[in-house]
C-alpha positions as CSV (number, residue, x, y, z in Angstrom):
1,X,163.3,17.2,77.8
2,X,162.1,15.0,75.0
3,X,159.2,12.8,75.9
4,X,158.8,9.5,74.1
5,X,156.1,7.9,76.3
6,X,158.7,6.8,78.8
7,X,160.0,8.0,82.1
8,X,163.4,8.3,80.5
9,X,164.1,12.1,80.5
10,X,167.8,12.2,81.3
11,X,170.2,15.0,80.4
12,X,167.6,17.4,78.9
13,X,166.1,20.7,79.8
14,X,162.8,22.5,79.6
15,X,162.0,26.0,78.6
16,X,160.6,28.5,81.1
17,X,159.5,31.4,79.0
18,X,159.1,32.8,75.5
19,X,162.0,33.7,73.3
20,X,162.0,37.5,73.6
21,X,159.1,38.5,75.8
22,X,160.4,41.9,76.9
23,X,158.3,43.8,79.4
24,X,159.1,46.7,81.8
25,X,159.7,44.1,84.6
26,X,161.9,41.9,82.5
27,X,165.5,42.7,81.5
28,X,166.3,43.0,77.9
29,X,168.3,40.2,76.2
30,X,170.4,40.2,73.1
31,X,171.0,37.2,70.8
32,X,174.7,37.1,69.8
33,X,177.2,34.9,68.0
34,X,180.8,34.2,68.5
35,X,183.2,31.7,66.9
36,X,185.2,29.6,69.2
37,X,187.4,26.6,68.2
38,X,186.1,27.0,64.6
39,X,182.5,26.6,65.8
40,X,180.0,29.4,65.8
41,X,178.2,29.5,69.1
42,X,174.9,31.3,69.7
43,X,174.4,32.9,73.1
44,X,172.0,35.1,74.9
45,X,173.4,38.2,76.6
46,X,171.3,39.5,79.5
47,X,173.2,42.8,79.9
48,X,174.4,44.5,83.1
49,X,178.0,44.6,81.9
50,X,179.4,46.1,85.1
51,X,178.3,43.0,87.1
52,X,180.3,39.8,87.6
53,X,179.8,37.3,84.8
54,X,177.7,34.2,85.2
55,X,177.4,31.5,82.5
56,X,174.5,28.9,82.3
57,X,175.0,25.7,80.5
58,X,172.0,23.6,79.4
59,X,171.6,19.8,79.2
60,X,171.8,17.2,76.5
61,X,169.6,18.2,73.5
62,X,168.4,21.2,75.5
63,X,169.0,24.9,74.7
64,X,169.7,28.3,76.0
65,X,166.1,29.6,75.9
66,X,165.0,27.1,78.5
67,X,166.9,29.1,81.1
68,X,165.4,32.5,80.3
69,X,163.6,32.7,83.6
70,X,166.6,31.8,85.7
71,X,168.8,34.2,83.7
72,X,166.4,37.0,84.1
73,X,166.1,36.4,87.9
74,X,169.9,36.6,88.3
75,X,170.6,39.4,85.9
76,X,170.2,42.2,88.4
77,X,173.4,41.1,90.2
78,X,175.2,39.3,87.4
79,X,176.0,39.7,83.7
80,X,174.4,36.5,82.6
81,X,175.3,34.5,79.5
82,X,173.2,31.5,78.4
83,X,175.2,29.6,75.8
84,X,173.9,27.2,73.2
85,X,176.6,24.6,73.3
86,X,178.0,23.1,70.0
87,X,175.4,21.0,68.3
88,X,172.5,22.6,70.1
89,X,170.1,25.5,69.6
90,X,171.3,28.0,67.0
91,X,174.9,27.1,67.4
92,X,176.8,25.2,64.7
93,X,176.8,21.4,64.5
94,X,180.3,20.0,64.8
95,X,182.5,17.0,64.0
96,X,183.2,16.1,67.6
97,X,181.4,16.1,70.9
98,X,182.7,15.3,74.3
99,X,183.1,17.0,77.7
100,X,186.7,18.0,77.2
101,X,186.0,19.7,73.8
102,X,182.8,21.4,75.0
103,X,184.5,22.6,78.2
104,X,187.2,24.0,75.8
105,X,184.5,25.9,74.0
106,X,183.4,27.6,77.2
107,X,187.0,28.4,78.1
108,X,187.4,29.9,74.7
109,X,184.2,31.9,75.1
110,X,185.5,33.3,78.4
111,X,188.8,34.3,76.9
112,X,187.2,35.8,73.8
113,X,185.0,38.1,75.8
114,X,187.7,38.8,78.4
115,X,185.4,37.8,81.2
116,X,188.1,36.9,83.8
117,X,186.8,34.5,86.4
118,X,183.2,33.5,86.0
119,X,180.4,31.7,88.0
120,X,179.1,28.7,86.0
121,X,175.7,27.0,86.5
122,X,175.5,23.7,84.6
123,X,172.5,21.4,84.3
124,X,172.9,17.7,83.5
125,X,175.3,17.5,80.5
126,X,176.1,21.1,81.1
127,X,177.1,20.2,84.7
128,X,179.5,17.6,83.4
129,X,181.0,20.0,80.9
130,X,181.2,22.5,83.8
131,X,183.2,20.2,86.1
132,X,185.6,19.5,83.2
133,X,186.0,23.2,82.8
134,X,186.6,23.8,86.5
135,X,189.1,20.9,86.5
136,X,191.0,21.8,83.4
137,X,190.8,25.6,83.7
138,X,190.6,26.5,87.4
139,X,191.9,30.0,86.8
140,X,188.7,30.8,84.9
141,X,186.1,29.7,87.5
142,X,185.0,31.7,90.5
143,X,182.3,29.3,91.7
144,X,180.3,26.4,90.3
145,X,176.8,25.0,90.6
146,X,176.1,21.5,89.4
147,X,172.4,20.7,88.8
148,X,171.3,17.1,89.1
149,X,174.1,15.1,87.6
150,X,176.7,12.7,88.9
151,X,179.5,10.5,87.6
152,X,177.8,7.1,87.9
153,X,174.8,7.8,85.6
154,X,176.9,9.3,82.8
155,X,179.1,6.2,82.8
156,X,176.3,3.8,82.4
157,X,176.3,1.6,79.2
158,X,172.5,1.3,79.5
159,X,172.0,5.1,79.2
160,X,174.2,5.2,76.1
161,X,172.2,2.4,74.5
162,X,168.9,4.1,75.2
163,X,170.1,7.4,73.8
164,X,171.4,5.7,70.7
165,X,167.9,4.5,70.0
166,X,166.3,7.8,70.7
167,X,168.7,9.8,68.6
168,X,168.0,7.6,65.6
169,X,164.4,8.5,66.0
170,X,165.2,12.2,66.2
171,X,167.4,12.1,63.0
172,X,164.4,10.6,61.1
173,X,161.9,13.1,62.5
174,X,160.6,15.9,60.3
175,X,157.3,17.7,60.4
176,X,155.2,19.7,57.9
177,X,154.7,22.5,60.4
178,X,156.0,23.8,63.7
179,X,152.6,23.0,65.3
180,X,152.9,19.4,64.1
181,X,156.3,19.0,65.7
182,X,155.1,20.5,69.0
183,X,152.1,18.3,69.0
184,X,154.2,15.1,68.6
185,X,156.5,16.3,71.3
186,X,153.6,16.9,73.7
187,X,151.6,13.7,72.8
188,X,152.9,11.6,75.7
189,X,153.4,14.3,78.2
190,X,151.3,14.1,81.4
191,X,153.0,16.5,83.6
192,X,152.0,19.9,85.0
193,X,154.1,22.2,82.8
194,X,152.3,22.2,79.6
195,X,153.1,25.8,78.5
196,X,156.8,25.4,79.4
197,X,157.0,22.2,77.4
198,X,155.4,23.7,74.4
199,X,157.7,26.7,74.5
200,X,160.7,24.4,74.9
201,X,159.7,22.4,71.8
202,X,159.1,25.6,69.7
203,X,162.5,26.8,70.6
204,X,164.1,23.5,69.7
205,X,162.7,23.1,66.2
206,X,163.9,24.8,62.9
207,X,163.1,24.6,59.2
208,X,165.4,22.9,56.9
209,X,166.1,23.9,53.3
210,X,163.2,21.7,52.1
211,X,160.8,23.6,54.4
212,X,160.3,20.7,56.8
213,X,160.6,21.3,60.6
214,X,163.4,19.3,62.3
215,X,165.1,19.3,65.7
216,X,167.8,21.9,66.2
217,X,170.2,19.6,68.0
218,X,172.7,17.4,66.0
219,X,170.9,14.1,66.6
220,X,173.1,12.2,64.1
221,X,176.3,12.9,66.0
222,X,175.6,13.9,69.6
223,X,175.8,10.2,70.7
224,X,179.6,10.9,70.7
225,X,179.2,12.8,73.9
226,X,177.5,9.8,75.6
227,X,180.0,7.4,74.2
228,X,182.9,9.5,75.5
229,X,181.6,9.2,79.1
230,X,180.6,5.5,79.0
231,X,182.7,3.5,81.5
232,X,184.5,6.7,82.5
233,X,183.4,6.9,86.2
234,X,187.0,6.7,87.6
235,X,188.1,9.5,85.3
236,X,185.2,11.7,86.4
237,X,186.0,11.2,90.1
238,X,189.6,12.2,89.4
239,X,188.4,15.4,87.8
240,X,186.1,16.2,90.6
241,X,188.8,15.8,93.2
242,X,190.9,18.6,91.7
243,X,188.2,21.2,91.6
244,X,189.2,24.1,93.9
245,X,186.4,26.6,93.6
246,X,183.4,26.8,95.8
247,X,180.9,24.2,94.4
248,X,177.2,23.7,95.0
249,X,175.9,20.2,94.2
250,X,172.1,20.3,93.7
251,X,170.1,17.0,93.7
252,X,166.5,16.9,92.5
253,X,164.7,15.1,95.3
254,X,162.6,12.9,92.9
255,X,165.2,12.5,90.1
256,X,165.9,9.0,88.9
257,X,169.2,10.1,87.5
258,X,171.0,11.1,90.7
259,X,171.6,8.8,93.7
260,X,172.0,10.6,97.1
261,X,174.9,8.3,98.0
262,X,176.8,9.3,94.9
263,X,175.9,12.9,95.4
264,X,177.3,12.7,99.0
265,X,180.4,11.1,97.5
266,X,180.8,14.0,95.2
267,X,180.6,16.3,98.2
268,X,183.4,14.3,99.8
269,X,185.5,14.4,96.6
270,X,185.3,18.1,95.9
271,X,187.3,19.9,98.5
272,X,185.1,23.1,98.9
273,X,181.6,21.9,98.2
274,X,178.1,21.6,99.7
275,X,175.0,19.7,98.8
276,X,171.4,20.9,98.5
277,X,168.4,18.6,97.9
278,X,165.4,20.2,96.2
279,X,162.3,18.2,97.3
280,X,159.5,17.4,95.0
281,X,161.5,17.9,91.8
282,X,162.3,15.8,88.9
283,X,165.5,16.1,86.9
284,X,164.6,19.5,85.5
285,X,164.7,21.5,88.7
286,X,164.5,24.9,86.9
287,X,161.0,23.9,85.9
288,X,159.7,21.7,88.6
289,X,160.8,23.8,91.6
290,X,162.0,27.1,90.1
291,X,161.5,29.2,93.3
292,X,163.3,26.7,95.5
293,X,166.2,26.4,93.1
294,X,166.6,30.2,92.8
295,X,166.5,30.6,96.5
296,X,169.1,27.8,96.9
297,X,171.4,29.4,94.3
298,X,171.1,32.8,96.0
299,X,172.0,31.4,99.4
300,X,175.1,29.8,97.9
301,X,176.1,33.0,96.1
302,X,175.7,35.0,99.3
303,X,177.8,32.5,101.2
304,X,180.5,32.7,98.6
305,X,180.8,36.4,98.4
306,X,178.0,37.9,96.3
307,X,176.0,40.7,97.9
308,X,172.4,40.0,96.8
């Protein structure tokens, strides 16, 4: 997430490990690129080609590297792909951003790699894109896990307004060194995950042609995604109602961005769904309560046919 001295941390992820820290106990990972819908996407391929495919989708202004720890933990039973969605990480910036287009990117990714039916884990914005994918392309989805996101929050005009202000700041931000960028990112952080936060920031900065360090995400245009979901709550509910695959809805117990009543309504709307609440976790469950999240996901996978 991006900290600006406020509690507001919605729709972002955190990193859990270094970029390519390969050890005998950690699976190897390859960084690859693929062009889908005229946009070059960067993704991390965690190997195990004979295993069923699993795709992880990050949140708003997040990136693929923040899910290295989760990908590694699941890669013994799955062929895991963590995708940098358009406008994020090392993927291309694009002219348009909305859940329908970004779900189409993932559908194209699945087709291009001939993956068949996949399991999708989506965090925050990635969860919204994932439920659009499951609604529009049900033949491609084996099962779905939605991490701390719901229709009411993404429809809020207040959220859109806040993000518009923040993205203007990010557009204008540039730093003389990587260390300076990381230091500014960390300046107002008072949590317990210092190293994860620093790693997240390092993986989310790049040098421009002038040699300055800037944020990797397309801060000038990503507001389109937020604007596309503003006042869209009824449409989101209609999409959720047509999801047919087994679906796990995970609420972070201490998250200010999901309401348990709305989460329960999601459970009622999606025909084949279940809810899990992760206690003591803020929005970024994969950081705050990694072990509980992993255990929760594994139980869901076992119940839906995976032999772990």
